[in-house]
C-alpha positions in Angstrom: 94.5 97.5 71.7 91.0 98.8 72.8 90.1 102.6 73.4 87.1 102.1 75.3 86.7 104.5 78.3 85.5 103.6 81.6 84.0 106.1 84.3 81.0 108.0 84.8 78.2 106.4 86.2 79.1 102.7 86.2 77.6 99.9 85.1 74.0 98.1 85.4 74.1 94.7 85.9 73.5 91.4 88.4 75.2 91.2 91.6 74.9 88.8 94.2 76.8 90.0 97.3 78.5 88.3 99.3 76.4 87.8 102.8 74.1 86.3 105.2 70.9 86.4 106.8 72.1 88.4 110.2 69.9 90.4 112.7 70.4 94.2 112.5 70.9 96.4 115.8 67.1 97.3 115.5 66.1 93.6 115.6 65.2 93.8 111.9 66.2 90.6 109.9 68.4 91.6 106.9 69.4 89.4 104.2 72.7 90.9 103.1 72.9 88.8 99.9 71.1 90.7 97.2 68.9 89.5 94.6 70.1 88.6 91.2 68.8 91.5 88.7 70.1 94.0 91.3 71.9 96.9 89.6 75.4 97.0 90.8 75.3 100.9 90.9 72.3 100.8 93.5 74.1 98.5 95.7 76.7 101.3 96.5 74.9 104.2 95.9 71.3 103.3 96.4 69.0 106.3 96.2 71.7 108.5 98.0 73.0 111.4 96.4 76.0 111.5 94.2 76.3 115.1 93.0 79.1 115.5 95.8 81.6 113.7 93.7 82.5 111.8 90.1 84.6 109.1 88.4 87.5 109.7 86.1 87.4 109.0 82.6 89.9 105.8 82.3 91.0 103.8 78.9 90.3 100.3 79.2 93.8 98.5 80.3 92.4 95.2 81.4 94.8 92.4 80.8 97.5 94.6 79.5 99.9 95.1 82.6 100.8 92.6 85.5 102.5 92.8 88.4 105.0 90.3 88.5 107.2 91.2 91.8 106.6 92.4 95.2 108.6 93.2 98.3 108.5 95.0 101.5 111.2 96.4 103.4 111.2 95.8 107.2 108.1 96.9 109.1 109.4 97.9 112.4 108.7 100.9 115.1 111.2 103.6 115.4 114.3 102.1 113.5 116.2 105.4 112.9 116.2 104.5 109.0 115.5 107.0 106.3 112.4 106.7 103.9 115.1 106.4 101.0 116.9 103.4 102.8 113.6 101.5 103.9 112.5 102.2 99.9 115.6 100.5 98.5 115.3 97.4 100.5 111.9 97.1 99.3 112.8 97.2 95.7 115.6 95.0 96.0 113.4 92.8 97.1 110.6 93.1 94.6 113.1 92.5 91.9 114.5 89.6 93.7 111.0 88.4 93.7 110.6 88.8 89.9 113.7 87.4 89.0 114.9 90.9 87.4 118.4 93.1 87.7 117.7 96.3 88.4 119.5 97.1 85.1 116.1 95.7 83.3 114.2 98.7 84.9 113.3 101.4 82.9 110.7 103.3 84.7 109.8 104.2 88.2 106.5 105.7 90.2 106.6 107.4 93.2 104.2 110.2 95.3 106.7 113.1 95.7 104.0 114.5 99.2 106.8 114.6 101.8 110.1 115.4 99.9 111.8 112.1 101.0 110.8 109.3 98.2 112.9 107.0 96.5 113.0 108.8 92.6 114.7 108.1 89.3 117.9 109.9 90.9 117.8 107.8 93.9 117.3 104.4 92.1 120.2 105.3 89.6 122.8 106.1 92.5 121.8 103.4 94.8 121.7 100.2 92.3 124.7 102.1 90.0 122.6 102.3 86.9 123.3 105.1 84.4 120.2 104.6 82.2 117.4 106.9 81.6 114.4 106.1 83.3 110.6 107.1 82.8 109.4 108.6 86.0 106.1 109.5 87.4 104.6 110.9 90.4 101.3 109.5 90.1 102.4 106.1 92.0 103.5 105.4 95.6 100.9 104.7 98.0 97.5 105.6 99.0 94.9 106.1 96.1 98.1 106.1 93.9 98.9 102.7 94.8 95.7 101.6 93.6 95.9 103.9 90.1 99.5 103.3 89.4 99.1 100.1 87.2 96.9 102.3 84.9 99.7 104.9 84.5 102.3 102.1 83.8 99.9 100.4 81.5 99.7 103.7 79.4 103.6 103.9 79.6 103.9 100.7 78.6 101.3 100.9 75.8 103.4 104.2 74.6 106.6 102.4 74.8 107.6 104.8 77.4 108.8 101.6 79.5 108.4 98.2 79.9 109.3 97.2 83.6 108.1 99.5 86.2 108.8 99.7 89.7 105.8 101.7 92.1 107.7 102.1 95.4 106.5 103.7 98.8 108.3 104.1 102.5 107.6 106.2 105.4 109.6 106.4 108.5 107.1 108.1 110.6 107.8 106.3 114.2 111.2 107.3 113.7 110.1 111.1 112.9 106.9 111.2 115.2 108.7 113.5 117.8 109.3 116.2 115.0 105.7 116.2 113.5 102.7 118.5 114.4 99.9 115.6 115.2 102.0 113.1 113.5 101.0 112.1 110.3 98.5 114.9 110.4 101.2 117.7 110.0 100.3 118.1 106.4 97.0 119.1 107.6 97.9 121.4 110.3 99.8 123.2 107.6 96.7 123.9 105.4 95.4 127.4 105.6 91.8 126.3 105.5 92.3 123.5 108.1 94.6 125.9 110.0 91.9 128.8 110.3 88.8 127.1 110.4 88.9 123.6 111.6 92.0 123.5 114.1 91.2 126.3 116.3 87.4 124.5 116.8 89.2 121.0 117.8 88.7 119.2 114.2 92.3 118.2 114.4 93.9 115.5 113.8 93.0 112.3 112.1 91.5 110.7 114.9 88.8 113.3 115.5 88.0 113.5 111.9 87.0 109.7 111.6 85.5 109.9 115.0 82.9 112.4 113.8 82.5 110.4 110.7 82.0 107.2 112.8 79.6 108.7 115.4 77.6 109.8 112.3 77.4 106.7 110.8 76.1 105.2 114.1 73.5 107.8 114.6 72.6 107.1 111.1 72.8 103.6 110.5 72.7 102.1 114.0 76.4 100.7 113.8 77.9 100.0 117.3 81.0 99.5 119.0 80.6 95.5 118.4 80.5 96.3 114.6 83.4 98.3 114.3 85.8 95.7 117.0 85.0 93.1 114.2 86.8 94.7 111.9 89.6 95.5 114.4 89.6 91.6 115.5 89.7 90.1 112.2 92.5 92.2 111.2 94.5 91.4 114.3 94.1 87.7 113.9 95.6 88.3 110.3 98.3 90.0 111.9 99.3 87.3 114.3 99.5 84.9 111.5 102.0 87.3 109.3 105.4 87.2 110.5 106.5 90.8 108.9 103.5 92.3 110.9 104.0 94.8 113.6 101.4 93.4 115.7 102.4 89.6 115.2 102.4 88.7 118.7 99.8 90.6 120.3 96.6 89.3 120.3 93.0 90.8 120.4 89.6 89.5 121.3 86.4 91.5 120.9 86.0 91.2 124.8 89.7 93.1 124.9 88.8 95.4 122.3 85.3 96.8 124.2 87.5 96.8 127.4 90.1 98.9 125.9 89.4 103.0 127.0 88.2 105.4 124.6 90.9 107.4 122.6 88.5 109.9 120.7 84.8 108.9 121.1 83.9 106.3 119.9 87.1 105.3 118.9 89.5 103.2 120.8 93.3 102.4 120.4 92.6 99.7 118.1 90.3 101.6 115.9 93.4 103.5 114.7 96.1 102.8 112.7 99.3 102.1 113.4 102.6 104.5 113.3 105.6 102.8 111.8 108.4 102.5 109.5 108.4 100.4 106.6 107.6 100.4 102.6 106.8 98.3 99.8 107.4 98.1 95.8 106.0 96.2 92.9 107.2 95.7 89.7 105.2 95.8 86.6 105.6 94.7 82.9 103.2 93.7 79.8 101.2 90.7 80.5 103.2 89.0 77.6 106.3 89.5 79.4 105.3 88.4 82.8 104.6 84.9 81.0 108.3 84.4 80.9 109.3 85.4 84.5 109.5 83.3 87.3 106.2 84.1 89.2 102.6 83.1 88.4 100.8 86.0 86.5 98.9 88.3 88.3 97.0 90.8 86.1 95.4 93.9 86.3 91.9 93.4 85.6 89.9 96.8 86.4 91.2 100.3 88.0 88.6 102.9 89.0 89.1 106.5 90.6 86.3 108.4 92.2 86.6 111.9 93.2 85.0 114.1 96.0 84.3 117.9 94.8 85.1 119.1 98.2 88.9 117.8 98.4 90.7 117.3 101.6 87.7 119.5 103.4 85.7 116.4 104.6 83.6 118.4 106.6 81.9 119.9 103.5 81.2 116.5 101.7 77.8 116.4 100.6 77.6 112.8 102.0 79.5 112.5 105.1 79.1 109.1 105.5 80.3 107.7 102.4 84.0 107.4 100.3 84.6 108.1 96.6 84.6 104.5 96.5 81.2 104.8 95.3 82.4 106.4 92.4 85.8 104.6 91.7 84.5 100.7 92.1 81.4 100.4 89.3 84.0 101.8 86.6 86.5 99.0 87.8 84.1 96.6 88.1 83.0 97.4 84.5 86.3 97.3 83.1 87.1 93.9 84.9 83.7 92.7 83.7 83.3 91.3 87.2 80.5 91.9 89.9 81.2 91.9 93.9 80.2 88.3 94.0 83.3 87.3 92.1 85.9 88.8 94.7 88.0 86.5 96.8 89.9 88.8 99.1 89.5 92.6 99.7 92.4 95.1 101.2 91.4 98.5 101.9 93.2 101.5 103.0 92.4 101.5 106.4 93.4 104.2 108.8 90.5 103.9 111.1 87.6 100.7 111.7 85.2 103.1 110.2 86.9 103.9 106.8 86.9 100.1 106.3 83.2 99.8 107.0 82.1 102.4 104.5 84.5 101.1 101.6 83.3 97.5 102.1 79.6 99.4 102.0 80.8 101.7 98.9 82.5 99.2 96.7 79.4 97.2 97.0 79.6 94.5 99.4 76.2 95.4 101.0 74.0 98.2 100.9 74.6 101.3 102.5 74.2 101.5 106.3 74.3 97.2 106.3 78.1 97.3 106.7 78.0 96.7 110.7 75.6 93.7 110.4 77.7 92.6 107.6 81.1 92.6 109.3 79.8 91.3 112.3 77.9 88.1 110.6 78.7 84.5 110.3 79.2 85.0 114.5 81.6 88.0 114.2 84.2 85.8 111.5 82.6 87.8 108.3 86.2 89.2 107.6 88.4 86.4 108.7 90.5 84.6 105.8 88.8 81.4 106.5 85.4 83.0 107.8 83.7 82.3 104.2 82.0 85.5 103.8 84.6 88.5 102.8 88.0 87.9 103.7 89.5 91.4 104.5 93.3 92.8 105.0 94.6 89.1 105.4 97.8 90.6 106.1 96.3 92.6 109.2 96.2 96.0 107.3 97.4 99.2 108.5 95.5 98.6 111.8 97.5 95.8 112.8 100.1 95.2 109.8 102.3 98.3 109.3 101.4 101.8 108.7 102.7 101.7 104.9 99.5 103.7 103.3 98.5 101.1 101.0 101.5 99.7 99.0 101.6 96.6 101.5 97.8 96.2 100.9 98.4 95.6 97.1 101.7 93.2 97.9 99.5 91.2 100.2 96.6 90.7 97.2 99.0 89.5 94.8 100.7 86.9 97.6 96.9 85.8 97.9 96.3 85.2 94.3 99.4 83.2 94.0 98.6 81.3 96.7 101.5 82.1 99.2 100.1 84.6 101.7 100.4 83.9 105.2 96.8 83.7 106.1 96.1 82.1 102.7 92.2 82.2 101.2 91.6 79.1 99.6 91.7 79.2 95.7 91.8 82.8 95.6 91.5 84.2 92.1 90.5 87.5 92.6 91.5 90.1 94.7 90.5 94.1 95.2 92.7 96.6 96.7 91.1 99.8 97.3 92.7 103.2 97.8 91.6 106.3 99.8 93.1 109.9 100.9 89.7 111.4 101.7 89.5 113.3 98.5 90.0 110.4 96.1 89.5 106.7 96.1 90.9 104.1 93.8 89.7 100.4 92.9 92.4 98.0 91.7 91.0 94.5 90.6 93.6 91.9 90.0 93.1 88.4 88.7 95.3 85.1 88.5 95.6 85.0 84.7 
């Protein structure tokens, strides 16, 4: 096994990023297909300051682990279920998808952030198994939905476990009336924010990201139509996805633009759902995966980026960027791929502007050109059949369910197997971009 490490400033190499000749808001013609020979790291970062964050150094685990089973719990509005009940349903479905039994599992990963996640003790009680389980809190949703396969690969390499489940669930629709600012409750209890942000009105998340969106508009000419193109694409994909919360509610760009402001420049369609739901996926070695029922979807690359200012976004050195600028280059280097090799992209999407920034920062277009990029091809650039960059083909957190990224990974696996509801023809390489603000992860999956 190789001990090569991936991290730091990324790699130099050619990249012909998906795109088209489009008209920007200034009337300037903009060719979003970058020339061969352009350095990949310069696509995402350009000449922008990069001293506000860094990439984590990771061992090369390309091809060592595969995702062999995926499952989702029912995604609903307030259901009265607990997060652990939701997680158990997702795990049951993921194991059934993999053709495995609970007794085959010897590792579990989750996020301990809310005190209600499904851990090893819950697994033993629910499934009636008595064996010891390797357990890691470096899993779950958000950033960790993208970095969990890296931790799993190391555990499998070190023979700590052989079949590992990563799981995440929420019941925030059910719990919403008990929360301060909805999911922003965790921010309301943080002392810095409590004293230096909340009193001045910078709370909760819609306000944070509306501020960032307004800055992006002022700095780059991004328009409501650009944000609307993202919302419309995600809704169309949700309309095709039976499990999506918004499957029966259509959305056109005209309807988006006619929707009243929620927090300028955001309309409600720019903001993610609040729902109950969850997901899980099963990981094992690529060799063992070949003997199981599903096509092998291997982990080709993983990257993790970090912002030095953590959760205090108001202090970040580059206000309209995400740590994907640090996560994506080493992930592509590990995979031996370029953005132009990607067939489907999913990103953690609490707000439309976060989608747009990650599309830029992962390297699919130059910084500041995300708006024209997503609105290209008559506004269909992000559609599963739009021919540019199929994006959040299940609907994402904007229109599928607010389960914090775990369903995005499930969707990428289904796309690469050829069984998604909004299937991208011939998809073989897919990405999940995880995000929390302080961190980002880039998970590159490939059909083996």
